[in-house]
C-alpha positions as CSV (number, residue, x, y, z in Angstrom):
1,M,0.0,0.0,0.1
2,K,2.7,1.3,1.1
3,T,4.7,1.8,-2.6
4,I,0.6,3.1,-4.4
5,V,1.0,6.1,-2.2
6,K,5.0,6.1,-3.2
7,L,4.4,5.9,-7.2
8,A,0.8,8.3,-6.5
9,A,2.6,11.2,-5.6
10,I,6.1,10.5,-8.0
11,G,3.6,10.1,-11.1
12,A,1.7,13.9,-9.3
13,L,4.3,15.2,-9.2
14,L,6.2,14.5,-12.8
15,T,3.1,15.7,-14.3
16,I,2.7,18.7,-12.6
17,A,6.6,19.2,-13.1
18,A,5.9,18.4,-17.3
19,C,2.9,21.1,-17.2
20,S,5.4,24.3,-16.2
21,R,6.8,26.8,-18.8
22,P,10.2,26.2,-19.7
23,A,12.8,28.5,-18.6
24,S,13.4,31.5,-20.7
25,Q,16.9,30.8,-22.7
26,G,17.5,34.7,-23.2
27,G,18.8,36.7,-25.5
28,P,17.5,38.4,-29.0
29,L,17.3,35.5,-31.6
30,V,19.7,34.9,-33.8
31,N,18.2,36.1,-36.4
32,D,15.3,38.9,-34.6
33,P,15.6,41.8,-37.0
34,Y,13.8,44.0,-34.3
35,A,15.8,42.9,-31.4
36,N,17.6,46.0,-30.3
37,M,14.5,47.9,-31.1
38,N,14.3,48.2,-27.0
39,G,10.5,47.1,-27.0
40,A,9.7,50.9,-29.7
41,G,8.5,48.6,-32.7
42,A,8.9,49.4,-35.7
43,G,10.3,52.7,-36.6
44,G,9.5,53.0,-32.9
45,V,5.5,53.5,-32.6
46,G,4.6,49.9,-31.0
47,A,5.1,46.8,-29.9
48,G,4.8,44.4,-31.8
49,T,4.3,46.7,-35.0
50,L,5.4,46.2,-38.0
51,P,6.6,48.3,-40.7
52,G,4.8,49.2,-43.8
53,S,2.3,46.6,-41.6
54,P,-2.0,48.5,-41.1
55,E,-1.2,48.5,-37.6
56,E,2.2,51.3,-38.3
57,F,-0.2,52.2,-40.6
58,K,-3.5,53.3,-37.8
59,A,-0.3,54.1,-35.4
60,T,1.2,56.8,-37.5
61,A,-1.9,58.3,-39.5
62,G,-4.6,57.8,-37.7
63,D,-7.7,55.8,-40.0
64,T,-10.4,57.1,-38.6
65,V,-11.6,61.3,-39.0
66,L,-15.1,62.9,-38.0
67,F,-17.3,64.9,-39.0
68,Q,-19.5,67.3,-38.0
69,L,-23.6,66.3,-38.6
70,D,-24.6,66.0,-41.4
71,Q,-22.1,67.4,-42.9
72,S,-19.1,66.0,-45.6
73,T,-17.0,68.1,-45.3
74,L,-13.0,67.7,-43.8
75,T,-12.7,69.6,-40.8
76,P,-9.1,71.1,-40.6
77,E,-8.3,68.2,-37.2
78,A,-9.1,65.5,-40.3
79,R,-7.3,66.9,-42.8
80,T,-4.3,66.8,-40.4
81,T,-4.7,63.1,-40.2
82,L,-5.4,63.1,-43.8
83,A,-2.0,64.6,-44.1
84,N,-0.2,62.1,-42.0
85,Q,-2.5,58.9,-44.4
86,A,-1.5,60.0,-47.5
87,G,2.3,60.8,-47.2
88,W,2.2,56.6,-45.3
89,L,0.2,55.7,-48.2
90,N,3.0,57.3,-50.7
91,Q,5.3,56.0,-49.6
92,H,4.2,52.2,-48.8
93,Q,3.3,51.4,-52.3
94,A,2.4,47.5,-52.1
95,M,-0.7,48.9,-49.7
96,S,-4.2,50.3,-50.7
97,A,-6.6,50.9,-48.7
98,V,-10.5,51.0,-48.3
99,I,-12.7,53.9,-47.3
100,Q,-16.0,53.4,-44.9
101,G,-18.3,56.2,-44.5
102,H,-19.9,55.6,-41.5
103,A,-23.4,57.8,-39.9
104,D,-25.2,58.5,-36.7
105,E,-28.6,56.5,-36.6
106,Q,-30.3,59.9,-36.5
107,G,-32.0,58.5,-40.2
108,T,-33.1,57.2,-42.9
109,R,-31.0,54.4,-44.1
110,E,-30.8,55.2,-47.2
111,Y,-29.7,58.6,-46.2
112,N,-27.0,57.8,-43.8
113,L,-26.5,55.4,-46.9
114,A,-25.2,58.1,-49.2
115,L,-24.1,60.6,-46.8
116,G,-21.4,57.5,-45.6
117,A,-20.6,57.5,-49.4
118,R,-20.3,61.3,-49.4
119,R,-17.9,61.1,-46.2
120,A,-16.0,58.2,-47.8
121,N,-15.5,60.4,-51.4
122,S,-14.8,63.4,-49.7
123,V,-11.4,61.1,-47.6
124,Q,-11.0,60.0,-51.3
125,E,-10.3,63.3,-52.5
126,Y,-8.1,64.5,-50.1
127,L,-6.1,61.1,-50.3
128,I,-5.6,61.6,-54.0
129,S,-5.0,65.4,-54.0
130,Q,-1.9,64.8,-51.9
131,G,-0.7,62.3,-53.9
132,V,-2.2,59.0,-53.9
133,Q,-3.6,57.1,-57.1
134,A,-6.8,56.9,-57.3
135,G,-7.0,53.3,-58.2
136,R,-5.4,52.4,-54.9
137,L,-8.5,53.6,-52.9
138,R,-11.9,51.8,-53.3
139,T,-14.9,53.5,-50.8
140,V,-17.8,51.5,-48.9
141,S,-20.3,53.5,-47.1
142,Y,-21.7,51.4,-44.2
143,G,-24.3,54.6,-43.4
144,K,-25.4,53.5,-40.1
145,E,-24.9,49.2,-40.6
146,R,-22.1,49.5,-38.3
147,P,-21.4,51.9,-35.3
148,L,-18.7,52.0,-33.2
149,A,-21.5,52.8,-30.2
150,V,-25.3,51.9,-30.5
151,C,-26.2,54.7,-28.3
152,S,-29.0,58.0,-27.9
153,T,-26.6,60.9,-26.3
154,E,-25.0,63.6,-29.0
155,E,-21.2,62.9,-27.4
156,C,-22.1,59.8,-28.8
157,F,-23.8,59.7,-32.2
158,M,-19.9,62.1,-33.0
159,K,-17.8,59.2,-32.4
160,N,-20.4,58.0,-35.1
161,R,-19.8,59.9,-38.3
162,R,-16.3,59.3,-38.5
163,A,-15.0,57.8,-42.2
164,V,-12.5,54.7,-41.4
165,T,-9.3,54.3,-43.8
166,V,-8.7,49.9,-43.4
167,V,-5.1,49.6,-45.3
168,S,-4.2,46.4,-46.9
169,P,-1.1,44.6,-49.8
170,G,-2.0,45.4,-52.6
171,A,-1.8,48.3,-55.0
172,G,-3.5,47.3,-58.3
173,M,-7.1,46.1,-56.4
């Protein structure tokens, strides 16, 4: 009986030891191109951000511009963000972008789809004016179908009046 208890205890210890995490070997990987970035990521924009990636685009240029109620006119803040987006897209010619136009919950579905389209087109026209090739840009309107926040206050509605630029590989769409 004592032998069975000892064997069970040894088995339990071996099971626990097998489940433990292996010790870190320390130091960078031999072929790791990002090893000396001190956690800053590519270009210093954040840990885990690769150069030319959608994550880098979002971190460095910003992917969202906001609009006023019932408007598709670009604000000064939107123009600043879009200038950053254009600069990034002009540096990364292999990337294309889909510009998503959105609206808040107020108004009819049809009206908000048209408003979202006008917002996406405003962004597209600005990016083209900054040197981004038209063939690399596509627009889509979601109207009020994909809200960032579902709400009933003006402060919350403002978050949904937006255009989002989503980048991906493929300059020739």
